N, C-alpha and C positions, 0 to 999 in steps of 0.2 A: 210243092205247099210243106212239105215235110220238113225240107230243107232250109226254110223261113223259121221254123218252128224252132230248129236245133240251133243257128244261129244266135235267134232271140234270147233263147234260155241259156246260151254260153254267155252273151253278151250280159244275161240278168245276174251270169251268179259272176261275174269279175267282175263286175261293177259292185255287187254284195262284197267280195272280198278286198278290194281296192277301196270300197269304203269305209270297211272295218279294219283295217292295218290302216289308214289315216284318220285315227284317233290316235288324241295325244294322252287323254287323260286316257291313267290305267284305272284298275279297281284294285282293289286289297289284293286279294288273290292271286295278279297279275304282278304284283309287287312285288310276293316273294320270288317272281322268279326273276324279276327284271332284277331286284337286289339279289340275285345269284347262293342263295339259302333255299336250303329245304325246311318246310315249316316243321314246329317240332314246337311238340309241347309243354308249355312250362311245369313244374311240377309245385302245386303248390306251396304258397307265400307261410299260412298260417293251416293250422288243422280246422279242418273244415268249413269256415265265416268267410264264404266267398265277398265279403262286403266289407269285413276286413282285408284281405286277400289285394280286393281293388283300389285300398286306401294307400295301401303299403307301397303298391306298383307306383301311385300317382306319384308318390312321393319320392320315391327314386328317378321315376321319368321328369320332373318338376327342376328335381336337384341337375339332373344332364342336361335342362333347360339353361339354367345359370355356368355351368362349364362351358356351353355350347358360346353364349354368350359371351364371356369373359376372349371366348378362342379369336370370335370375332372381333374383337377388339386388339387380339397381340397381346396379352395381358399375360405376363407368363408369371405372373404373383397371383390376380386375383385367379386367374388356372388353377393354380396348386388349393387357396382355399376354396373354392368352389368344387373341383374333385376330393376330399379330403373331409368335406363337411357329407359327401356321395357317400364315402367309403362308411363312414361312422354311421351314417345311418339303413344298414343295409347289419344287420347282425347279424352272431354265431348261426342262432336258430331258420336262417334263409342262406341255407347251403344251396339251394339253385342258383342263386346268384354273388357264390364267392367269385368264376369270374369279375363278371361287375365290380364289386370291392378292389377285386387285385389289378384291376383295368385304372382303377380311380385311383388307387392308390399310388402305380405307377407314374400317372401325372405330378399329384401332390408333392413324389418327391423329386419333381426332375421340374430343372430351372428353366431350360430351351423350349420354349416355345416350339419349335420344327418338329422335336421330339416328344412334346405332349399332342401335339397334332396327328403325330403315324399313330398314340395307343389311343385316341381320341377316334380316330377309323374304327380299329379293332372295339372299343367298347360301344359307337353308333350302330353294329351290328349286333351285337348281344341288348341292346334296349330298343332296338324294331325287332327284338323278339317278345320281347316282353308286352309291346304296345301289344301285338297280335291274340298275348296270351292271355291278358288282363283289359279289364273297364280299366284305364286309365284320364280317361280327359272329357268332360262335357263335350267341348268344344273339336272340331275336326283339327287333326294334327296332320303335318306335312311330312313328306316323305322328299327329299330333294337331293341330288347328285349335281355333280362338278364333274364333266369332263376329264378336266384338268388337272385334278387333283393328282399328287404320288408321280409325276412326271408321265401323266397321260395317262395312268390306269383306271383313273378315275374312285370318288368316293362318293356315300351317301353319310347324309347327318336327318336327323327330325328334326322339324321345326312347329313354331304354334304359329307362325306368323308364317302367311302365302307367301310374300317377298323374301325373294334371296337374300340371306344378310350371309355368304359364306366363312364358316370357321374354318375350314381349312389354308384360304389365303388371306384373309382379314382386310383392312384397308386396302390391299397390293390387290386385289380384284376381287372388290364388294361382293359385286351381283354375280358374276361368276355362275351359271348352273342354273338348273330350272327345278320345273315340282315333277315329281317322279311318278307322286302316286298319293292318295288322303287314306290318311288311314280315323277311320270314325270307329 
């Protein structure tokens, strides 16, 4: 009888592990681990007013979406313009986001869409950290992943919509990718 109980409890534990492992939806906490970065706390954008800081961060994220959409369209000129707007939105007083601004300026000065996409990969990592640190959207955002980007090294990006529109391949492989996590 004791053996049967041990087998039963072992079966329950294994079933629970398998069931949890089969879950394809990840929480925000596991998204950080999947994304390959430790969670870092972003410095405040302004001196004290969290509402203003969230609004500033939301502006940066929304301009990031314009850039992502230009890359989905494989439109280097529109990507340059969107990246310039993004860089211009980050003031000198927002030192915490100089890396975002720097990457946006690289894209704004680049005419080759593939080079823009490489820098966009770095920019996406930074914007992901921004979405974790600030309340940037009333709607759910999606951390999306393409396993084939950059010679199968894979790359993430953030989207407002759940349907995949791949900025790393554009119309060549528009729907390549999956939702890796949600950002609420």
